[in-house]
C-alpha positions in Angstrom: 4.2 9.4 61.7 3.1 6.0 62.9 -0.4 4.6 62.6 -2.0 1.9 64.7 -5.3 0.3 63.9 -8.0 -1.0 66.2 -11.3 -2.5 65.2 -14.4 -2.4 67.5 -17.1 -4.3 65.7 -17.6 -2.5 62.5 -15.8 0.6 63.6 -12.2 1.1 62.6 -10.0 3.4 64.6 -6.7 4.8 63.2 -4.5 6.3 65.8 -2.0 8.8 64.3 1.2 9.6 66.2 3.9 12.1 65.5 3.9 14.4 62.5 1.6 14.1 59.5 3.5 15.7 56.7 1.7 15.0 53.5 4.4 13.9 51.1 5.7 11.2 53.4 2.6 10.6 55.5 -0.2 10.5 53.0 0.6 7.2 51.2 1.1 5.5 54.6 -2.3 6.9 55.8 -4.1 6.0 52.6 -2.9 2.4 52.8 -4.2 2.1 56.4 -7.5 3.6 55.4 -8.0 1.4 52.3 -7.2 -1.7 54.4 -10.3 -0.8 56.5 -12.5 0.0 53.5 -11.6 -3.2 51.7 -12.9 -5.1 54.7 -16.1 -3.1 54.6 -15.3 -1.0 57.7 -17.0 2.3 56.8 -17.4 3.8 60.3 -13.9 5.2 60.8 -12.5 7.3 63.6 -9.1 9.1 63.4 -7.6 9.4 66.8 -5.5 12.5 66.7 -4.6 12.6 70.4 -0.9 11.9 69.8 -0.6 13.8 66.5 1.8 16.7 67.1 1.7 18.4 63.7 -0.2 18.3 60.5 0.5 20.2 57.3 -1.8 21.2 54.4 -1.1 18.0 52.5 -1.9 15.9 55.6 -5.2 17.8 55.9 -5.8 17.2 52.2 -5.3 13.4 52.7 -7.8 13.4 55.5 -10.3 15.3 53.3 -9.7 12.8 50.5 -10.3 10.0 53.0 -13.6 11.5 54.0 -14.6 11.5 50.3 -13.5 7.8 49.9 -15.5 6.8 53.0 -18.5 8.8 51.9 -18.6 7.0 48.5 -19.1 3.8 50.5 -21.9 5.5 52.5 -19.7 5.6 55.6 -18.5 8.3 57.9 -15.1 9.6 59.1 -14.9 11.3 62.4 -12.0 13.0 64.3 -11.3 12.4 67.9 -9.0 13.8 70.7 -7.3 16.5 68.6 -5.2 18.7 70.9 -2.8 21.7 70.8 -1.6 22.9 67.4 -3.5 20.1 65.6 -6.8 21.2 67.1 -6.0 24.9 66.4 -5.3 24.0 62.7 -8.4 21.9 62.3 -10.5 24.7 63.7 -8.8 27.5 61.8 -9.5 25.6 58.6 -13.2 25.1 59.7 -12.7 21.4 59.4 -14.6 21.0 62.7 -17.7 22.0 60.7 -17.0 19.4 57.9 -16.0 16.4 60.1 -17.5 15.3 63.4 -14.9 16.4 65.9 -15.1 14.7 69.3 -13.1 15.1 72.6 -12.7 11.3 72.9 -12.7 8.1 70.9 -15.7 6.9 73.0 -17.8 10.0 72.1 -16.9 9.6 68.4 -17.8 5.9 68.6 -21.1 6.6 70.3 -22.0 9.2 67.6 -22.3 6.4 65.1 -25.4 5.2 66.9 -27.2 2.3 65.3 -24.8 2.2 62.4 -22.2 0.6 64.6 -22.4 -3.0 65.9 -19.9 -3.4 68.7 
């Protein structure tokens, strides 16, 4: 898996590409997330548009990330999930736990007044 980071004001976007298999992907993902948190970026969007696979450990890492962001009174939202990744997110009912948006722009707009872009 590769991760790229973009910052739009106080919103951090982590774009995940490839396969998010927990044992190898989780530490890499956690480092990217905590880089945002240490800079007080607490409105975070995970762009899943180019993620082709996620396993239970990868889902666990995302849930753990949501808890970490929540402790800072922030929010973590998912965007652009497709194919098998979208099916897995929905089958685990994570679309009811996270905000799940069709695009990054819709996820960004959902932060409303919390975001300063």
